[in-house]
Each structure stands twice: as structure tokens, then as C-alpha cells.
C-alpha positions, 0 to 999 in steps of 0.5 A: 603461128604454130606448125604441125607435123604428123607421123606414125609412132607405133605399129603392131601387126598380127597374122597366122603362123606363116611357113616362114616368118619372113613371109610376114615382113616387107622387103628390106626388113629381115629377122636378126636370127642371132639376136633372140630376145625375151618374148612377150607374154603368151609367146615362146620365142622372139627375135629382133628385126633389122633395121628395127622391130621385133617378131614374136611367135609361139612354137607350142601353139601354131594357131596363135600366129605371129606378132610383129611390132615396131615401136617409135624407136624402131620406126625411126631406125627403119626410116634412117635406113630409107624405109618409109613408115607409111610403106610399113603400114601399107604392106600390112594394110594391103594384105588379107592375111595380116591385121594391124592391131595397133597404130599410133598416129602422132601430131607434133605441134611447135609453138605452143607453150603448154599444150597439156595444161591448155587441154586440161583447163578446157576439160575442167571448164567443160569445153572439151568435146569428146566421148571419153569419160575421163581426162587425167593429168600426170606430172613427171619429176626427177630425183631433184624434184624438177619437173621432167614431163607433163602428160594429159590422157583423154580416155578411161582405159588404154585398152579402148580402141581410142586413146589420146595423150597430149604431152610436152615432147620438148621436156621429154627430150630435154630440149629447150623448145616449144614442142608438144605431141598429140598421139592417138593410140588406136587398137582393134577395129579402129587400128585396121581402119586407120591403117587402111586410111593411111595406105589410101590417103596418107598419115596427115589426113588420117591423124586429123580425122582420128583426133578430131573425131575423138576429141576436140577443143574448139575454144583453144586458138592453137587447136583451131589452127590445127584444123586449118593446118592439117589436111582435110579428110573425107567425112567418114574416113574413121567412121564406124566399121565401114572400112573393114565390114563394108568394102563399098564404103571403103572404096568410096571414102578412101580408094576413089578419092586417093585415085582421083588425086593420084590421077590429077598428079599423074602419080602412077605408083600410087594408082598401081598400089591402090588398084592392087589393094582393091583387087585383094578384096574377095567379094567387093561391090560398089 
């Protein structure tokens, strides 16, 4: 029997240049004003964030806006300080002045011996269901030519809105354990859709919906187990641009099911957060 766990592994947020840079940030995240770092291309300034992350901006072009980035290590640092990763996603997803431009959703699979090779073999034999045109495999080696990694990439370009990678996380961490990771890297409109889904129904059903909509390996026994282990999501959770262009679809497929679940569990905090996010839509109708 395998085990599966989900998490957010990367988050990037853009927004108009605020009066104060801290206006872009949620509570408990602050700018480390004495830790200037090299800015990303096309930006002029950058600072580290405490307890994790970075913010980049362009003082020569205020119309460019600012960019907040949390890498996987940054998110882990935030979590160590008691800042939930989902909270960071919700903060950006529920604000009309911010846009999530990239989000990585990871599924950690324990108990599978060689997940990357399994997926590559399925592709070679024509059993992978995906819209991707290419699947590539890369092996990593140290100076002594000992294998240090094995990664399969599903997708022709990392610039695409959907991109998937399957790799041996145990080998990457130099741990003697059967630990594979499946990551969905979502950009553009798909990133915004996924962020709102995470805010509405959580990481696990969103990660499952994003993965199985993009790639599926129905002949692999352990992959079929993922369908059973991961929470079921509404059918259209990651479909099209409905979430950011048709508010009524977002309400029906994300907000309302989440509210119903929260009511059943008497979770007033979740109910209040969802209702607040609904109110932020300017011209919504059902």
C-alpha cells in the first residue's frame, strides 16, 4: 500500500506597485530591509522577506508592479514559523489587486520503487493519457558517476501553463527511502484557477484535479491507488478559464461546495473567509 501527501511547493504573486511594499504582504510576513539581494531580470530592486520569500520591484517603471516569490525552501521556512502555506495562497487568491502567476502543487508518494521509470515506460508503450506532446527523462550523476537523480518531464515547455515532473525525491535528499514526488507547475490563467481552488477546497483536491486533468497513467497500479487515496474534487475544478472569467462557475464549483462542507463541520472560520472572498467580486451573478 502506498501513501500520498500533498503540499504547495512554489508560489509567485504579482501586483500593481503599492504605496507601501508591505501592502502586498499578508500578516506575519515582513520585508527584511537590510537584506538587499540581486533583483530578477527587468527589476531594479529586491529584498528578502522574513521568515521566507523575496519581493522585486522596478523603481524606474512603477507601472511594472512588484513581484513576490516563495520558493519551496521559503515556504518551508514560513511553515516553521507557524505560517501555513495555504494561508499565503488564500491571501493572494482572495485579493482583487493581486494575481498568482505561478503555483507548484506537489504530491509526495511513499512506497513506490521507481516512479519516474514507471511513467517513462508507460509513455514508451503508449499508455499515458495526456495532452502533452513530449515526455523527457533526465538522469543526474555525481563526479564519481553515481546516479543522484531521475526525473521525467511531461510537457514540451516549462513556459506552458501546465508542466509536470516526476522525480526521485529520496535520491535528491540522499535518503534511503522510497519517496517520489509528482509536481504540477501551473502558470498564467491556470495558476490563478489553482490558487482560487486551493483557497476554496484545499491543496489535496486541487493537486489531484490539476494532475489527473493533465496526465494520467491508468495502467499503473500505484497510480490507480492515487485516484483512491487523494480526495475527490468537483469535475470542473481546473476546467478552462471559468474560474477567472465566469464568476458563477467559480461559485458553483468551488465556493458553494466548500461552504456546504464547512457548514456540515460547523467551521465558522472557513465560512467567513469564503464569504469575504465572494464579496470581493465586483459584478458576480449566479
